[in-house]
All heavy atoms as an XYZ file, in Angstrom:
728
protein
N       0.839     -1.166     -0.009
C       0.013      0.007      0.001
C       0.890      1.236      0.008
O       1.614      1.500      0.951
C      -0.921     -0.063      1.220
C      -1.848      1.099      1.349
O      -1.522      2.205      0.937
N      -2.998      0.837      1.912
N       0.807      2.007     -1.027
C       1.659      3.206     -1.176
C       1.375      4.243     -0.107
O       2.284      4.936      0.295
C       1.540      3.805     -2.622
C       2.621      4.814     -2.882
C       0.164      4.422     -2.822
C       3.984      4.243     -3.087
N       0.138      4.319      0.369
C      -0.199      5.277      1.416
C       0.610      5.029      2.678
O       1.016      5.978      3.376
N       0.807      3.770      2.999
C       1.603      3.420      4.189
C       3.014      3.981      4.068
O       3.490      4.637      4.995
C       1.642      1.890      4.318
C       2.592      1.367      5.370
C       2.250      1.424      6.711
C       3.802      0.838      4.995
C       3.115      0.946      7.676
C       4.679      0.353      5.961
C       4.327      0.410      7.305
N       3.666      3.759      2.966
C       5.011      4.237      2.757
C       5.055      5.768      2.734
O       5.957      6.380      3.273
C       5.614      3.681      1.460
C       5.879      2.216      1.574
C       4.943      1.288      1.097
C       7.057      1.720      2.139
C       5.204     -0.080      1.214
C       7.300      0.371      2.250
C       6.378     -0.547      1.768
O       6.617     -1.858      1.892
N       4.092      6.377      2.061
C       4.077      7.837      2.002
C       3.849      8.494      3.367
O       4.424      9.540      3.659
C       3.012      8.316      1.004
C       3.319      8.042     -0.462
C       2.155      8.443     -1.353
C       4.602      8.750     -0.908
N       3.042      7.858      4.187
C       2.836      8.410      5.528
C       4.116      8.378      6.334
O       4.438      9.335      7.069
C       1.707      7.676      6.262
O       2.086      6.364      6.605
N       4.886      7.301      6.229
C       6.164      7.230      6.891
C       7.149      8.268      6.331
O       7.828      8.938      7.084
C       6.780      5.830      6.734
C       6.458      4.870      7.847
C       5.160      4.450      8.082
C       7.454      4.382      8.645
C       4.852      3.575      9.077
C       7.166      3.482      9.664
C       5.864      3.078      9.869
O       5.579      2.200     10.886
N       7.210      8.336      5.009
C       8.138      9.258      4.372
C       7.822     10.700      4.757
O       8.745     11.517      4.975
C       8.089      9.101      2.845
C       9.017      9.968      2.021
C      10.455      9.735      2.420
C       8.810      9.708      0.563
N       6.560     11.043      4.886
C       6.157     12.384      5.226
C       6.543     12.718      6.681
O       7.012     13.793      6.981
C       4.635     12.573      5.036
O       4.309     12.317      3.665
C       4.194     13.952      5.388
N       6.296     11.758      7.583
C       6.534     12.016      9.004
C       7.983     11.822      9.422
O       8.465     12.533     10.300
C       5.610     11.122      9.826
C       5.564     11.500     11.275
C       4.358     10.875     11.953
C       4.301     11.388     13.402
N       3.223     10.801     14.151
N       8.681     10.859      8.839
C      10.036     10.531      9.231
C      10.975     10.446      8.019
O      11.577      9.393      7.765
C      10.072      9.206     10.001
C       9.277      9.168     11.246
C       9.572      9.796     12.410
C       8.009      8.517     11.440
N       8.569      9.528     13.329
C       7.596      8.769     12.742
C       7.202      7.733     10.602
C       6.436      8.249     13.272
C       6.041      7.241     11.124
C       5.645      7.491     12.435
N      11.148     11.526      7.271
C      11.939     11.465      6.031
C      13.422     11.041      6.266
O      14.011     10.385      5.408
C      11.871     12.890      5.454
C      11.521     13.748      6.617
C      10.666     12.878      7.553
N      13.974     11.388      7.401
C      15.368     10.994      7.681
C      15.528      9.539      8.029
O      16.638      9.069      8.163
C      15.953     11.881      8.811
C      16.122     13.300      8.343
O      16.248     13.579      7.180
N      16.118     14.234      9.277
N      14.434      8.837      8.203
C      14.482      7.411      8.462
C      14.356      6.582      7.188
O      14.161      5.378      7.223
C      13.372      6.995      9.451
C      13.795      7.106     10.884
C      13.408      8.214     11.662
C      14.544      6.131     11.489
C      13.759      8.291     12.997
C      14.936      6.210     12.810
C      14.537      7.290     13.559
O      14.901      7.364     14.879
N      14.463      7.216      6.026
C      14.409      6.520      4.745
C      15.783      6.631      4.085
O      16.375      7.682      4.039
C      13.392      7.166      3.808
C      12.030      6.604      3.939
C      11.260      6.893      5.077
C      11.485      5.806      2.974
C       9.990      6.394      5.226
C      10.227      5.293      3.103
C       9.461      5.566      4.225
N      16.263      5.527      3.583
C      17.530      5.503      2.863
C      17.434      4.447      1.774
O      16.948      3.332      2.006
C      18.688      5.168      3.796
C      20.073      5.084      3.162
C      20.514      6.434      2.640
C      21.086      4.540      4.117
N      17.874      4.801      0.574
C      17.919      3.888     -0.543
C      19.361      3.778     -1.002
O      20.058      4.779     -1.170
C      17.027      4.389     -1.720
C      17.220      3.519     -2.941
C      15.590      4.445     -1.307
N      19.813      2.538     -1.168
C      21.139      2.260     -1.716
C      20.968      2.020     -3.213
O      20.168      1.160     -3.611
C      21.812      1.062     -1.060
C      22.174      1.286      0.381
C      23.423      2.099      0.544
O      24.119      2.429     -0.474
O      23.755      2.446      1.693
N      21.683      2.764     -4.027
C      21.530      2.674     -5.472
C      22.859      2.289     -6.106
O      23.899      2.783     -5.731
C      21.095      4.064     -5.976
C      20.423      4.075     -7.302
C      19.912      5.472     -7.632
O      19.385      6.142     -6.743
O      20.019      5.831     -8.797
N      22.768      1.433     -7.127
C      24.005      1.029     -7.838
C      24.439      2.167     -8.768
O      23.675      3.077     -9.068
C      23.745     -0.248     -8.632
O      22.910      0.042     -9.733
N      25.685      2.083     -9.286
C      26.160      3.130    -10.195
C      25.285      3.281    -11.444
O      25.198      4.353    -12.007
C      27.572      2.638    -10.573
C      27.999      1.849     -9.400
C      26.759      1.158     -8.919
N      24.598      2.207    -11.846
C      23.755      2.282    -13.029
C      22.291      2.639    -12.670
O      21.399      2.547    -13.527
C      23.803      1.014    -13.861
C      23.286     -0.193    -13.124
O      22.857     -0.128    -12.004
N      23.313     -1.326    -13.790
N      22.036      3.024    -11.404
C      20.716      3.503    -11.000
C      19.733      2.466    -10.496
O      18.576      2.807    -10.260
N      20.156      1.234    -10.390
C      19.253      0.209     -9.859
C      19.234      0.282     -8.341
O      20.234      0.535     -7.670
C      19.709     -1.186    -10.311
C      19.594     -1.395    -11.788
C      19.728     -2.856    -12.109
C      19.712     -3.040    -13.606
N      18.449     -3.452    -14.132
N      18.047      0.052     -7.783
C      17.893      0.029     -6.326
C      18.469     -1.269     -5.827
O      18.051     -2.351     -6.231
C      16.434      0.201     -5.905
C      15.990      1.630     -6.278
C      16.264     -0.034     -4.385
C      14.521      1.902     -5.962
N      19.460     -1.174     -4.938
C      20.083     -2.339     -4.350
C      19.421     -2.721     -3.030
O      19.362     -3.893     -2.648
C      21.580     -2.117     -4.111
C      22.345     -1.812     -5.351
S      24.126     -1.666     -5.113
C      24.247     -0.280     -3.998
N      18.915     -1.705     -2.301
C      18.284     -1.982     -1.035
C      17.712     -0.695     -0.457
O      17.957      0.402     -0.954
N      16.914     -0.865      0.609
C      16.362      0.300      1.269
C      16.057     -0.021      2.750
O      15.981     -1.182      3.119
C      15.037      0.776      0.590
C      13.896     -0.155      0.792
C      12.993      0.019      1.861
C      13.635     -1.217     -0.063
C      11.902     -0.832      2.049
C      12.570     -2.075      0.120
C      11.724     -1.881      1.174
O      10.661     -2.730      1.370
N      15.943      1.044      3.531
C      15.573      0.931      4.916
C      14.528      2.033      5.193
O      14.651      3.135      4.626
C      16.784      1.016      5.879
C      16.402      0.637      7.301
C      17.420      2.385      5.824
C      17.617      0.446      8.217
N      13.575      1.721      6.004
C      12.628      2.732      6.456
C      12.320      2.492      7.918
O      12.358      1.369      8.401
C      11.328      2.727      5.626
C      10.519      1.490      5.750
S       9.024      1.510      4.716
C       7.848      2.240      5.807
N      12.084      3.587      8.636
C      11.836      3.440     10.054
C      11.060      4.641     10.583
O      10.544      5.468      9.842
N      11.049      4.698     11.893
C      10.361      5.799     12.591
C      10.893      5.916     14.003
O      11.662      5.071     14.475
C       8.837      5.523     12.606
C       8.450      4.286     13.450
C       6.937      4.087     13.418
C       6.549      2.850     14.212
N       5.103      2.674     14.271
N      10.444      6.942     14.706
C      10.715      7.103     16.117
C       9.409      6.968     16.869
O       8.370      7.408     16.397
C      11.352      8.468     16.386
N       9.483      6.295     18.018
C       8.253      6.060     18.767
C       8.577      5.885     20.249
O       9.730      5.792     20.641
C       7.497      4.852     18.256
C       8.253      3.561     18.347
C       7.543      2.390     17.699
O       6.505      2.567     17.053
O       8.044      1.251     17.852
N       7.530      5.845     21.079
C       7.724      5.655     22.513
C       7.778      6.997     23.222
O       7.581      8.063     22.635
N       8.062      6.923     24.522
C       8.208      8.159     25.329
C       9.153      7.857     26.475
O       9.402      6.710     26.827
C       6.841      8.584     25.851
O       6.257      7.605     26.648
N       9.688      8.922     27.022
C      10.608      8.864     28.146
C      11.735      7.881     27.845
O      12.358      7.968     26.798
C       9.867      8.514     29.428
C       8.769      9.530     29.761
O       8.983     10.716     29.503
O       7.675      9.109     30.172
N      12.017      6.931     28.762
C      13.123      5.983     28.562
C      12.850      5.015     27.432
O      13.733      4.249     27.043
C      13.385      5.156     29.843
C      13.694      5.958     31.068
C      12.428      6.419     31.796
O      11.459      5.623     31.894
O      12.408      7.576     32.228
N      11.611      4.950     26.948
C      11.267      4.069     25.867
C      11.261      4.778     24.509
O      10.833      4.210     23.506
C       9.919      3.372     26.132
C       9.882      2.470     27.353
C       8.505      1.884     27.551
C      10.913      1.374     27.238
N      11.706      6.037     24.476
C      11.817      6.780     23.205
C      12.891      6.116     22.391
O      14.022      6.002     22.817
C      12.159      8.229     23.511
C      12.447      9.103     22.327
C      13.620      9.750     22.076
C      11.546      9.467     21.291
N      13.510     10.483     20.895
C      12.223     10.319     20.386
C      10.208      9.118     20.993
C      11.660     10.853     19.253
C       9.634      9.675     19.860
C      10.346     10.511     19.012
N      12.525      5.624     21.213
C      13.482      4.853     20.416
C      13.208      4.905     18.938
O      12.101      5.295     18.492
C      13.469      3.373     20.895
C      12.189      2.668     20.594
N      11.029      2.850     21.336
C      11.868      1.773     19.618
C      10.078      2.094     20.838
N      10.554      1.441     19.789
N      14.214      4.500     18.191
C      14.057      4.337     16.746
C      13.549      2.929     16.486
O      13.847      2.005     17.237
N      12.777      2.778     15.417
C      12.257      1.466     15.057
C      12.468      1.243     13.577
O      12.139      2.104     12.740
C      10.763      1.392     15.371
C      10.095      0.158     14.842
N      10.322     -1.082     15.379
C       9.300     -0.030     13.774
C       9.633     -1.976     14.692
N       8.985     -1.359     13.699
N      13.039      0.111     13.214
C      13.226     -0.275     11.807
C      11.966     -0.951     11.366
O      11.572     -2.027     11.857
C      14.455     -1.213     11.648
C      14.592     -1.612     10.185
C      15.690     -0.553     12.159
N      11.267     -0.349     10.442
C      10.026     -0.906      9.900
C      10.274     -1.873      8.775
O       9.634     -2.915      8.667
C       9.106      0.244      9.419
O       8.891      1.117     10.516
C       7.785     -0.277      8.923
N      11.230     -1.557      7.913
C      11.552     -2.407      6.802
C      13.027     -2.258      6.416
O      13.556     -1.151      6.445
C      10.677     -2.111      5.592
N      13.649     -3.359      6.089
C      15.027     -3.389      5.628
C      15.094     -4.478      4.593
O      14.760     -5.644      4.849
C      15.993     -3.679      6.791
C      17.446     -3.921      6.415
C      18.074     -2.702      5.787
C      18.198     -4.311      7.682
N      15.502     -4.103      3.365
C      15.565     -5.085      2.291
C      16.785     -4.811      1.413
O      17.115     -3.665      1.154
C      14.310     -5.036      1.451
N      17.397     -5.889      0.969
C      18.506     -5.829      0.027
C      18.217     -6.856     -1.079
O      17.904     -7.988     -0.774
C      19.872     -6.125      0.693
C      20.980     -6.120     -0.350
C      20.195     -5.111      1.784
N      18.309     -6.419     -2.321
C      18.053     -7.304     -3.453
C      19.036     -8.481     -3.414
O      20.208     -8.271     -3.051
C      18.170     -6.542     -4.771
N      18.590     -9.681     -3.765
C      19.471    -10.859     -3.667
C      20.854    -10.714     -4.304
O      21.848    -11.123     -3.693
C      18.666    -11.954     -4.383
C      17.246    -11.546     -4.182
C      17.269    -10.026     -4.245
N      20.949    -10.093     -5.434
C      22.265    -10.016     -6.108
C      23.223     -9.051     -5.384
O      24.415     -9.018     -5.692
C      22.109     -9.656     -7.549
C      21.603     -8.242     -7.813
C      21.374     -7.977     -9.248
N      22.642     -8.073     -9.971
C      22.774     -7.867    -11.256
N      21.740     -7.548    -11.994
N      23.922     -7.985    -11.848
N      22.727     -8.228     -4.449
C      23.570     -7.257     -3.750
C      23.790     -7.623     -2.292
O      24.324     -6.816     -1.521
C      22.951     -5.862     -3.854
C      22.835     -5.384     -5.266
C      21.593     -5.289     -5.908
C      23.949     -5.040     -6.025
C      21.468     -4.837     -7.216
C      23.851     -4.612     -7.331
C      22.617     -4.512     -7.922
O      22.521     -4.092     -9.225
N      23.402     -8.798     -1.894
C      23.605     -9.228     -0.504
C      25.073     -9.573     -0.249
O      25.812     -9.837     -1.164
C      22.663    -10.398     -0.181
C      21.222     -9.952     -0.185
C      20.246    -11.061      0.132
N      18.887    -10.527      0.018
C      17.829    -11.268     -0.106
N      17.928    -12.569     -0.099
N      16.623    -10.692     -0.220
N      25.416     -9.600      1.015
C      26.791     -9.898      1.485
C      27.800     -8.834      1.074
O      28.982     -9.116      0.963
C      27.243    -11.283      0.990
C      26.355    -12.434      1.415
C      26.617    -12.721      2.866
N      25.850    -13.909      3.300
C      25.321    -14.029      4.491
N      25.444    -13.082      5.375
N      24.665    -15.095      4.820
N      27.327     -7.613      0.847
C      28.223     -6.531      0.509
C      28.290     -5.486      1.653
O      28.998     -4.486      1.523
C      27.750     -5.807     -0.762
C      27.719     -6.621     -2.033
C      27.089     -5.840     -3.178
C      29.107     -7.125     -2.413
N      27.559     -5.734      2.710
C      27.539     -4.794      3.845
C      26.522     -3.677      3.703
O      26.546     -2.750      4.482
N      25.647     -3.750      2.718
C      24.663     -2.678      2.524
C      23.698     -2.563      3.711
O      23.436     -1.444      4.200
C      23.848     -2.916      1.248
C      24.617     -2.905     -0.068
C      23.736     -3.248     -1.227
C      25.271     -1.534     -0.290
N      23.197     -3.673      4.189
C      22.253     -3.649      5.307
C      22.948     -3.078      6.547
O      22.356     -2.263      7.299
C      21.693     -5.024      5.622
N      24.195     -3.459      6.783
C      24.932     -2.947      7.926
C      25.096     -1.439      7.822
O      24.865     -0.719      8.794
C      26.317     -3.609      7.976
C      27.187     -3.080      9.071
C      28.559     -3.761      9.073
C      29.446     -3.179     10.123
N      30.800     -3.775     10.128
N      25.453     -0.948      6.643
C      25.621      0.498      6.457
C      24.308      1.256      6.660
O      24.288      2.325      7.273
C      26.188      0.793      5.095
C      27.648      0.393      4.988
O      28.347      0.244      5.977
N      28.110      0.211      3.766
N      23.230      0.694      6.131
C      21.930      1.361      6.316
C      21.510      1.381      7.781
O      20.988      2.360      8.289
C      20.867      0.689      5.445
C      21.068      0.976      3.951
S      19.734      0.357      2.882
C      20.017     -1.407      2.929
N      21.761      0.268      8.488
C      21.449      0.215      9.913
C      22.296      1.224     10.708
O      21.782      1.926     11.598
C      21.689     -1.201     10.484
C      20.592     -2.173     10.200
S      18.986     -1.726     10.922
C      19.382     -1.647     12.675
N      23.585      1.326     10.377
C      24.445      2.287     11.068
C      23.945      3.719     10.843
O      23.947      4.533     11.744
C      25.895      2.131     10.591
C      26.614      0.897     11.084
C      27.974      0.771     10.402
C      26.755      0.888     12.595
N      23.501      3.993      9.637
C      22.968      5.333      9.300
C      21.715      5.589     10.125
O      21.568      6.681     10.709
C      22.677      5.378      7.805
C      22.228      6.759      7.378
O      21.101      7.162      7.640
N      23.091      7.454      6.673
N      20.805      4.630     10.160
C      19.555      4.823     10.944
C      19.867      4.946     12.430
O      19.288      5.801     13.103
C      18.605      3.655     10.664
C      17.193      3.818     11.268
C      16.164      3.290     10.289
C      17.079      3.092     12.590
N      20.763      4.134     12.945
C      21.121      4.222     14.360
C      21.773      5.580     14.679
O      21.470      6.187     15.718
C      22.116      3.120     14.732
C      21.455      1.737     14.765
C      22.457      0.629     14.957
O      23.673      0.892     15.135
O      22.043     -0.542     14.917
N      22.605      6.055     13.810
C      23.266      7.355     14.005
C      22.242      8.472     14.019
O      22.271      9.346     14.896
C      24.269      7.579     12.863
O      24.843      8.841     13.008
N      21.326      8.494     13.066
C      20.289      9.525     13.086
C      19.421      9.421     14.317
O      19.070     10.443     14.921
C      19.400      9.456     11.835
C      18.294     10.448     11.886
C      18.551     11.792     11.711
C      16.974     10.065     12.182
C      17.544     12.737     11.826
C      15.975     10.996     12.262
C      16.244     12.339     12.091
N      19.095      8.211     14.751
C      18.279      8.039     15.955
C      18.962      8.623     17.166
O      18.368      9.322     17.983
C      18.007      6.552     16.198
O      17.133      6.021     15.213
N      20.250      8.352     17.264
C      21.041      8.811     18.408
C      21.296     10.301     18.339
O      20.974     11.062     19.280
C      22.357      8.040     18.466
C      23.196      8.385     19.672
O      22.621      8.641     20.724
O      24.416      8.401     19.545
N      21.867     10.766     17.270
C      22.314     12.155     17.165
C      21.190     13.108     16.767
O      21.131     14.251     17.218
C      23.455     12.289     16.165
C      24.663     11.489     16.631
C      25.699     11.282     15.513
O      25.626     12.010     14.492
O      26.549     10.432     15.692
N      20.290     12.649     15.906
C      19.230     13.523     15.407
C      18.024     13.604     16.325
O      17.419     14.667     16.447
N      17.678     12.507     16.965
C      16.479     12.480     17.774
C      16.712     12.092     19.265
O      15.768     12.024     20.017
C      15.462     11.514     17.157
C      14.925     11.910     15.781
C      14.020     10.824     15.223
C      14.208     13.225     15.843
N      17.976     11.844     19.603
C      18.329     11.537     20.979
C      17.544     10.379     21.556
O      16.996     10.448     22.652
C      18.188     12.793     21.849
C      18.983     12.690     23.135
O      19.992     11.980     23.157
O      18.581     13.312     24.125
N      17.423      9.305     20.767
C      16.699      8.113     21.236
C      17.602      7.275     22.143
O      18.790      7.430     22.138
C      16.194      7.265     20.073
O      17.310      6.787     19.314
C      15.260      8.052     19.142
N      16.996      6.353     22.867
C      17.726      5.497     23.794
C      18.193      4.188     23.152
O      19.183      3.603     23.566
C      16.870      5.166     25.029
C      16.704      6.335     25.928
C      15.603      7.198     25.800
C      17.643      6.659     26.906
C      15.450      8.311     26.638
C      17.503      7.728     27.733
C      16.395      8.568     27.600
O      16.270      9.655     28.386
N      17.476      3.722     22.133
C      17.851      2.489     21.450
C      17.119      2.416     20.137
O      16.270      3.252     19.834
C      17.531      1.254     22.345
C      16.071      1.104     22.684
C      15.241      0.292     21.909
C      15.549      1.732     23.806
C      13.874      0.137     22.272
C      14.204      1.593     24.155
C      13.356      0.793     23.371
N      17.450      1.404     19.356
C      16.756      1.138     18.088
C      16.311     -0.333     18.145
O      17.091     -1.196     18.548
C      17.689      1.345     16.880
C      17.013      0.856     15.590
C      18.072      2.779     16.746
N      15.064     -0.585     17.748
C      14.609     -1.990     17.716
C      14.249     -2.408     16.277
O      14.057     -1.583     15.416
C      13.474     -2.255     18.693
C      12.154     -1.587     18.335
O      12.030     -1.005     17.231
O      11.247     -1.661     19.159
N      14.251     -3.721     16.104
C      13.922     -4.343     14.831
C      13.302     -5.662     15.124
O      13.872     -6.491     15.873
C      15.226     -4.528     14.033
C      15.197     -5.463     12.832
C      14.357     -4.875     11.728
C      16.598     -5.746     12.330
N      12.128     -5.913     14.588
C      11.466     -7.203     14.752
C      11.740     -8.050     13.508
O      11.672     -7.540     12.389
C       9.965     -7.014     14.947
C       9.643     -6.199     16.163
C       9.151     -4.924     16.057
C       9.834     -6.738     17.439
C       8.845     -4.183     17.172
C       9.555     -5.961     18.570
C       9.040     -4.691     18.437
N      12.065     -9.310     13.719
C      12.414    -10.212     12.620
C      11.390    -11.324     12.559
O      11.049    -11.906     13.556
C      13.832    -10.763     12.815
C      14.210    -11.739     11.697
C      14.858     -9.657     12.930
N      10.943    -11.625     11.349
C       9.999    -12.719     11.156
C      10.711    -14.056     11.448
O      11.875    -14.254     11.076
C       9.509    -12.778      9.698
C       8.568    -11.707      9.378
C       8.050    -11.927      7.955
N       7.596    -10.698      7.385
C       7.595    -10.398      6.128
N       8.071    -11.264      5.248
N       7.128     -9.244      5.712
N      10.040    -14.951     12.066
C      10.592    -16.266     12.357
C      10.929    -17.025     11.071
O      11.839    -17.886     11.060
C       9.660    -17.078     13.283
C      10.399    -18.208     13.940
C       8.458    -17.562     12.505
C       9.691    -18.826     15.104
N      10.265    -16.678      9.989
C      10.512    -17.334      8.688
C      11.780    -16.856      8.006
O      12.200    -17.456      7.016
C       9.314    -17.157      7.782
O       9.142    -15.766      7.501
N      12.419    -15.760      8.499
C      13.654    -15.280      7.879
C      14.741    -16.333      7.959
O      14.906    -16.986      9.000
C      14.129    -14.010      8.538
C      13.383    -12.770      8.055
O      12.366    -12.905      7.387
N      13.845    -11.636      8.414
N      15.485    -16.479      6.917
C      16.593    -17.437      6.844
C      17.890    -16.709      6.550
O      17.897    -15.699      5.866
C      16.325    -18.472      5.762
C      14.994    -19.175      5.879
C      15.210    -20.607      6.293
C      13.955    -21.421      6.234
N      13.065    -21.266      7.335
N      18.974    -17.241      7.022
C      20.283    -16.641      6.753
C      20.780    -17.145      5.421
O      20.634    -18.262      5.072
C      21.294    -17.022      7.879
C      20.873    -16.366      9.144
C      22.703    -16.604      7.481
C      21.769    -16.676     10.336
């Protein structure tokens, strides 16, 4: 649903990052938000994806570091969380 993504992009634009190849193909993306209050104020990773042919290059790690840095320095959050589906495989 495009409305879901647009609502996140509108409210938390700094929590969106796209990794693009030199030829303009999307290699991966991350999107998130800030939520909670007081000691539970935190960043949350809503989606993180890397296209199969671009995996094992450190793209997800770099996107996570970027999101964590913005959460810490930009919004002064206490932590970042990420929920993983049990069906995910390494």
